[in-house]
C-alpha positions as CSV (number, residue, x, y, z in Angstrom):
1,M,32.3,-0.9,-60.9
2,T,31.9,3.2,-60.3
3,T,32.1,5.4,-63.3
4,L,32.7,9.2,-63.0
5,V,32.7,12.1,-65.2
6,V,34.9,14.7,-64.1
7,S,34.3,18.3,-65.8
8,L,37.6,20.4,-65.8
9,V,37.5,24.1,-66.8
10,L,41.0,25.4,-68.5
11,V,42.4,28.7,-68.9
12,P,42.5,28.7,-72.8
13,D,45.5,31.2,-72.8
14,R,47.7,28.7,-70.7
15,S,46.7,25.4,-72.4
16,E,50.1,24.3,-73.0
17,E,50.9,24.9,-69.2
18,V,47.6,23.1,-68.4
19,L,48.2,20.1,-70.6
20,A,51.6,19.5,-69.4
21,R,50.5,19.6,-65.6
22,L,47.5,17.3,-66.3
23,R,49.8,14.8,-67.9
24,A,52.7,15.0,-65.5
25,E,50.9,15.4,-62.4
26,V,47.1,14.9,-62.3
27,A,46.9,11.8,-64.6
28,P,49.8,9.7,-62.6
29,W,48.2,10.8,-59.5
30,L,44.9,9.3,-60.5
31,R,46.2,6.1,-61.8
32,R,47.8,5.5,-58.5
33,L,44.5,6.0,-56.5
34,P,43.4,2.5,-54.8
35,G,40.5,0.9,-57.2
36,F,41.7,2.7,-60.3
37,V,40.6,1.0,-63.4
38,T,41.0,3.3,-66.5
39,S,40.3,6.8,-67.4
40,R,39.7,8.5,-70.7
41,W,40.6,12.4,-71.2
42,L,38.9,14.3,-73.7
43,L,39.8,18.0,-74.5
44,G,37.2,20.3,-76.1
45,T,38.2,22.0,-79.5
46,D,38.7,25.4,-77.7
47,Q,41.0,24.1,-75.1
48,D,38.8,25.4,-72.3
49,R,37.2,22.3,-71.2
50,C,38.5,18.7,-70.3
51,T,36.1,15.9,-69.6
52,V,37.7,12.8,-67.9
53,L,35.8,9.5,-67.6
54,V,37.2,7.5,-64.7
55,E,36.2,4.0,-63.9
56,L,37.0,2.6,-60.5
57,S,36.7,-0.8,-59.0
58,G,33.9,0.7,-56.4
59,P,32.9,3.8,-54.7
60,E,35.4,3.9,-51.8
61,V,38.0,6.3,-53.3
62,V,35.4,8.7,-54.7
63,P,35.7,10.9,-51.6
64,V,39.4,11.0,-51.9
65,L,39.2,12.2,-55.5
66,T,36.3,14.6,-54.7
67,A,38.3,16.2,-51.8
68,A,41.5,16.6,-53.8
69,L,39.7,18.1,-57.0
70,D,37.3,20.4,-55.0
71,P,34.6,20.6,-57.7
72,G,32.9,23.8,-57.7
73,G,35.9,25.6,-56.4
74,H,37.2,28.3,-58.6
75,D,40.7,29.8,-58.1
76,T,41.3,32.3,-60.6
77,A,45.0,32.2,-60.0
78,R,45.1,28.5,-61.0
79,S,45.4,27.5,-64.6
80,W,42.6,24.9,-64.3
81,W,39.8,23.9,-61.8
82,C,37.1,21.3,-61.4
83,E,33.7,22.3,-62.0
84,R,31.8,18.8,-61.0
85,I,32.2,15.4,-60.4
86,E,29.3,13.1,-61.4
87,E,28.7,9.5,-60.7
88,V,27.1,7.9,-63.8
89,T,25.9,4.6,-64.9
90,D,27.1,2.8,-68.1
91,L,24.4,1.6,-70.2
92,G,26.3,-0.4,-72.2
93,L,24.7,0.6,-75.5
94,A,28.0,1.4,-77.4
95,L,28.7,-1.7,-79.6
96,R,32.1,-2.9,-79.5
97,P,34.2,-3.3,-82.7
98,A,34.5,-6.9,-82.3
99,I,30.7,-7.9,-82.2
100,V,28.9,-8.0,-85.3
101,L,25.2,-8.2,-85.4
């Protein structure tokens, strides 16, 4: 399993447009990637940041995702851009609700 943290910067004045584009285009594209398992999208309270936790079955598609999102690139004409993509390890420390100690 490969877990990625994707950090997106959003232009707050265009938040409705950005959220609509993420829902209509980016999230479906991500779900269609080979090896996609799940994702979780977290919006900052100021609506200027979005963190996406992505789980993939393996690392094969990471270069495709990285090339498409171009982390570190910043085009001021766009309503959002990818700040970074980081591969992380899930330590498994969160308790599942069904587990009683």
